C-alpha positions in Angstrom: 1.2 10.9 2.2 2.0 10.8 -0.7 1.8 8.6 -3.7 5.7 7.4 -3.4 5.2 6.8 0.3 2.3 4.5 -0.1 4.0 2.2 -2.3 7.1 1.9 -0.2 4.9 0.4 2.4 4.0 1.0 5.7 6.3 -0.2 8.5 4.9 -2.7 10.9 4.8 -0.9 14.4 5.0 2.5 13.3 2.9 5.2 14.9 -0.8 5.5 13.6 0.2 9.4 14.1 3.6 9.1 11.9 3.2 11.4 9.4 6.2 9.3 7.8 5.5 5.4 8.2 7.9 4.1 5.4 11.3 2.6 5.6 13.9 4.7 6.5 16.8 4.6 4.7 19.9 1.9 6.0 17.1 -0.1 7.7 16.5 -3.7 6.2 12.8 -4.7 5.7 11.0 -8.0 5.2 7.3 -7.9 3.6 4.6 -9.6 5.2 2.2 -11.6 3.1 -1.5 -12.7 3.5 -2.9 -12.8 7.2 -4.1 -9.9 9.3 -0.4 -7.6 8.6 -0.4 -8.8 5.3 1.4 -6.0 2.9 3.4 -4.2 6.2 6.9 -4.0 6.3 9.0 -5.9 9.0 11.7 -3.7 9.9 14.6 -6.8 10.6 18.1 -4.2 10.5 19.6 -5.8 14.2 18.0 -9.4 13.9 20.5 -12.1 13.8 20.6 -14.7 10.8 18.7 -16.9 13.3 16.4 -15.0 13.7 15.5 -14.1 10.7 15.7 -17.4 9.8 13.1 -18.5 12.7 10.5 -15.8 11.5 8.2 -13.8 14.0 5.7 -14.0 15.9 3.7 -10.3 15.7 1.7 -8.5 18.3 -1.7 -7.5 16.5 -5.2 -6.7 17.8 -6.8 -7.6 14.4 -5.8 -11.3 14.3 -7.9 -14.0 15.1 -7.6 -14.1 18.6 -8.3 -9.8 19.0 -6.3 -7.9 20.7 -2.8 -9.7 22.6 -2.7 -12.4 19.8 -0.4 -12.7 17.5 0.3 -13.3 13.7 3.0 -15.7 13.0 5.0 -15.0 9.6 7.8 -17.2 8.2 10.4 -16.5 5.4 9.4 -17.7 2.9 12.1 -20.5 1.1 12.4 -19.3 -2.5 12.2 -15.6 -1.7 13.0 -15.2 1.9 12.5 -11.4 1.2 8.9 -12.0 2.0 7.7 -13.8 4.8 4.0 -15.5 4.5 1.4 -15.5 7.4 1.4 -18.9 9.3 -1.6 -18.7 11.5 -2.3 -16.6 14.7 -2.0 -17.4 18.6 -3.4 -16.1 21.6 
């Protein structure tokens, strides 16, 4: 991956073997801040306004509860393009 691609970020859920795990044109993303998925981008292209307001509980193997656990992220009130980690659950 070249430096420009690295600076664009990696998309949550991208395959580890994907030669270009960065954002795609015409897609909408939110940056995940803090917690186990810090720095990843979440593709919210097809999400409704209500879904965006609710945030997300994302599967992760590297959270507090290990494989099958979820990391919870909520929109940052002052900057809804960034979602802050709110904790983990099983």
